[in-house]
N, C-alpha and C positions, 0 to 999 in steps of 0.2 A: 727345571731341568737344566741338566749338566751343558757347560758351553762344550763344544768341540772347537782346538786348537783356539780358543781365545773368541769366536764368531758366533753369532746368532743363528741357530739353525733354521727359522723363520725366514729370515734374510736371505740366509743362502739358498733356500728353497725356493725364494722370487726371482732372486739371481739365476740360479740354473733352470726357472722354467723361460725365463725373459730370452734365457741364451740359446734355450732347446727352442724357441721359435725362429719359425723360418723368415725371409724379409716381408713377405706380403701379411703374414700377421703380426710381426711388430710394425708397419704401416697401418694396420687395422686398427691396434690397439691407439695408437696415436690419434688417430683419426676419432676415437670413441672419444679419448678423453679431451679432447680439445673440445668436442661438441658440447661435451656434459661442460667442463668451464665454460664454453660462451650461454649455455642456458643457465647458468648458473647467475653469471652477470647482469645479464637482460633481464629475469625475473626480480633479479633484487635490485634493478633500475627502475622497474617497474613499481615496486612495491616503494622505492623512496621516492617517486614522485606521487603516488596513490597517496602516502604519508602526509603530502602535502609537504616536504622539505624543500622544493623547489620554488615553492611561491613566493612571489616578490608584494609582499604587503601593499606598497606604494603608501601615499599621503597624501593628503592635499596641501597642494601650490601654494605658496605665501602669496601669488599672484588673482588667487579667485575670486576674492571680491572683486577686485579691478577689473577684472575681463567678464565678470557677470553683468557689473555696471552700465558696460555701453548699451545707449537708445540710438535708434535709427530716428535722425529725426528730416529726414527728406520725404518721408511719407505721403504728407498732405501738400507736397509743393505743386504749384502751377507752373508751365513752364518758364514764366518769366522769373520765379523763384530758384527753379534748378538751375539754369544760366547763372545767376548771381552765384549760385552755391558754390557751381563748378570755377568760377573766377577764384571763389575764395579757396579753392583746392589747388589752382594752380600757382595762389600766394603761398599756401603752406610748403607745395612741395618745391617752389623758388629758394627759400628761406631753409628746407631740409637739405637741396644740393651743396649749399657751401660745408654743410659739413658732413654731410655723407653722401656723395652723389650720385653713387652706385645705388642705393637704396632708392633716391629722388627717382633714377631713370627706372629701375623697377617699377615704382610704383605709378610711375606715368604711361609705362608700358601695357600693364597691367589694366588700368584705365579705360586705355586704348583699344583695348581687345573685350571688355567689359559691358556690357548693360545694365548693371547694377549701381543706382546713382548716389550710392553710401559709400562706393567701395574706398577710396581716397579716405574718407572721414574712419573709415573701421581700419583700415591698414595703419593712417596716422595715429590711430586710437591704440593700438597695437605697439607702436613702436615707442611711443612715449611712456609703456611700461619699462625700455630700457632707458630713453633719455633721461630719466626723473633720477637713475643711479650711475648714468653716465658721467665722466669726469666733464664734460663741456655742456651737460644739458642746463646748465645755469645759462650760458650763455647765448645757446640754442634759444631758451624762451623767453630771454631779454632781445634776441635780435628779432626773433618772429612778432614780437609786442613791438619792436619800434618800427617795422615793415607794416604792419596791422594800421600803427597810428598814424603812418602818413601816407598811407591808401584812404583811409578814413577822412583825412583832411582835403584830399584832392577829389572827393566823390560830390558829384552836383548833376544837375540834370539837365542838358544840354536842352537847346530850343527846338532842334532838330531832330527829327530820326534817325537820320543818314549824317556820316563826316561830309562825305561829297554833296557839294549844295544843290546840283540838280537831280541827285536823286531824289530829293526830297517834293521836285515836283510831282504832283498826281499822275500826269502823265507817264512817267516812269513805270508806274505800277500796272498801267493796262497795258505798255509796251511791251511788258517782260510776259502777260499770257498771249499777245501776242507771237512772239517769239518762241516760247513752249509749242506754240501750235505747229510749226514747221521746224519742230526736231528731228523728224526721222529725215527730212528734206536735208538739213544741214549735215545731220550725219552722215549721210548717204554720198553727200560732195564732199565732205573729210576723208571719208575711204577713197574715192576714186582719186583724189588731187594730192594724197597726200600729207593735208594740213588737219593740224588741230582744231577740232569745232569749235572752240572757243575763242580761237583766235579771228574764224572767218563771223561769229557771232561780234566780237570788238567793232569789226568794222560797219556791221550791220548797224549796231546800236550808232556809231559815231555819224553815219546817213540818214536815221531818220529820226534823232535827234535833232540833227539840222534840217530836216525837212518839216518837222512839226515846230521848229522854233520859226523857219523863215515865213511862214504863212500857219498860224495856228487854226484859224476860224474852218481852212479849207480841209488839213488834213485832222481834225478832230472828228468830223463825220466816218473817219475810220478806222481811229484808234480809240474814240467814245463807243456806241452800244455795238458794233461790229467785231471791236478789237483784231483787226487784223491792219497789215502793213502797209504803207502806202507804197504804191509802183508808178513809178516815174514813166512817162512813155513820148517825152519830147526830147532836149539835148541831152539828158542822161537816162538811161534805163534801168528798169527792173527796181526790188528793193533796196538795192546797192548804189541804185546810181551809177551802172558801167558806163561810159561812153560808146558809140559805134566803133570810135579807130581803135578806142582800148582794147576792144574784142578782138577786132580784128589784129590788132598786134599780138595778142596774146595765142591766138588760134595759129597766127604762123611762127611762134617761137616754139609751140610743140612740134611742128615738123621740121625745124631746121638743127640739126645737129651743130651747128658751128655759129650758134646763137649764144651769146652768154647767159641767157635764159633759158636755153637748154633743159627741160626736165629730165629727160632721158627716154628709152624706147617704151619702156610699161605705160607711159603718158601719152604718149604721139597721137591717139586713138579717140581720147575720150570725149571730143568736141566734135568727129566726124560730122557730116549733114549727111541728109537723106534725099534731100532733093537738090536738084540744079538750080533753084532760086534761092541762092544761099543768103543774099541781103535781105531778104521776107521772113526765111526763117531763122535766122536770128533775131532779126527784129520780133518777130513770136514768141521765140524762146525767152527772150529777157523782160519780155511785157504781161508774161502771163499772170493774169489776176489769181487763180485759180491755182496755180503751181511754181515756186518760186525755184525750183529745183536749177536750175543753169545759171540764174544768178548767182546763188551759191558756189556752184562749180568754178565759174569765168573768176569770181574772186578768190576760189582755194588757189587758182592757178597765177593770177597777179602775184597773192604772197609768194608762193611756193617760186615762181621766176626773178622774184626781186630778191628772197634771199639766196639763192642760187649765184645771182651777179655778183651781190658782194661778197657771197664767200668764195668763188674764184677770184676774185681781187683781193683776198687777205682778208677780208674784213668778214665778224661774226654777227647777224645782227638776229639770231633765230631765236634768242632770248631777250628782245627789245622789241615788244610788242608798240610801243609807243612810236616808234621809227617805221615799223612795218604799217602802222594804222595810217600815221603819215605820207609814206610814200604810196601807198595805195589810193588815197584821197587826192594826191597830188600828181601821179600819173607814171609810164615809165619815164617820160621825155626829163621829170625831176630826178630821177635818182640815178646818184651819181657816188659811188664807192669811193670811202676816204675813211680818214680815222676818226674823225669828230661829226658822226651824222647827228643833226638835229631836229627835233619833235617841234609840229607844227602843223600846218597844215588849215583849211579852210577855219574862219573865227565864228564861232557861235554863239548868240548872245540868248541866255536861259536865265530868264527871271533876272535883270540887272548883272547878270556875271559873264563875263568875256573867257570863252574858253576856246580852243582849236581843236579841229578834228582828230589830232593825235595824243592826246591828253584825255579826250572821251573816252576812247580806246581804250588807252591804257587806264582809266581810272574805272573800266567796267571789269577788266582782263584782273584785277588786282581787289577788287572789291568782295569778293565772296560770293556775291550774288549770283544765281543760278548753278552754282557751282557743283551742287547736285547733279543737273542733266548735261553740264558741261564741264568737266571735270579740269582743271590744269593738270598735264603731263610733265614729265621728265624733259623730253622733248617735244616740239611742238612740230616736228615737220618729221614724214620718214625718208629716209634717205634712200 
């Protein structure tokens, strides 16, 4: 075909047709062509995927054999073996923390939030995969071997079960059972007085150990077959040996906002009497053989009031169970706030060893005994 004016007639006709279209027509043509192009791209991508061009063929990791060889050795362990295994885990974490403290922290946190016995073993096994090629891996392995050797050299079987001698007495196991029977009453008194249950129990332990070892034969009849706490009804009263005049002082302190022992308005009525015969009602409260609730309430009040006396004088003994138990034992008259409080109190003989009331209270408080039922809290007092 002959060109006209040097232009292709077909191109001219397309150009003329496009120019002759209205604006709406042009927009329609653009949209149609865009959809056609998009459809072409979508079908092309689908075909590319179906033909397998996007597949990652992957491969077998070089550590596959190492990871597959892990074996759980804790399955058949009894409770004693699991405990020993846990101690070994702490040893491993201690060494790891010298090189990779953040990993050791995360491992420890994971262990504390898991019930899997072999978790640290499994995590350390995974970590060793990297330690084998790490620049300090050799140092870590040697350090672990050195610590393990030192630990093994120190291993020996002690003559007693407990580190604290008086806790090895058979009476202690029976006393624990008797204390647990009173857990609801102790916890209730704790809530009423704003004093940690464990601190109240620390005073109870000191008094019951003192009573038992001052007259073993008499008190064996309570702690032996019956597994109940000893209740005093003469010079001192109740399971915690609170004297009558001390109880009266506690009651007075609750009502007197000017007292250095005042606990606050919220506590003013926790020991109100229901009869006019206050003396007999007080005696009945403290010497009740079947319900020791008021013994624990008075104990909580003594502890709280004594702590506040010292705090107002500028000395914080709220985290010193040894001092608080000592002052509970000695009474308000012996409580003189100062910069150097001293642990002591009544001397108690147990199987040839001499203890003081304050030390026995502190021994129990920090022993871990009965910690599930009477835990140690960040704060011993509700302010």
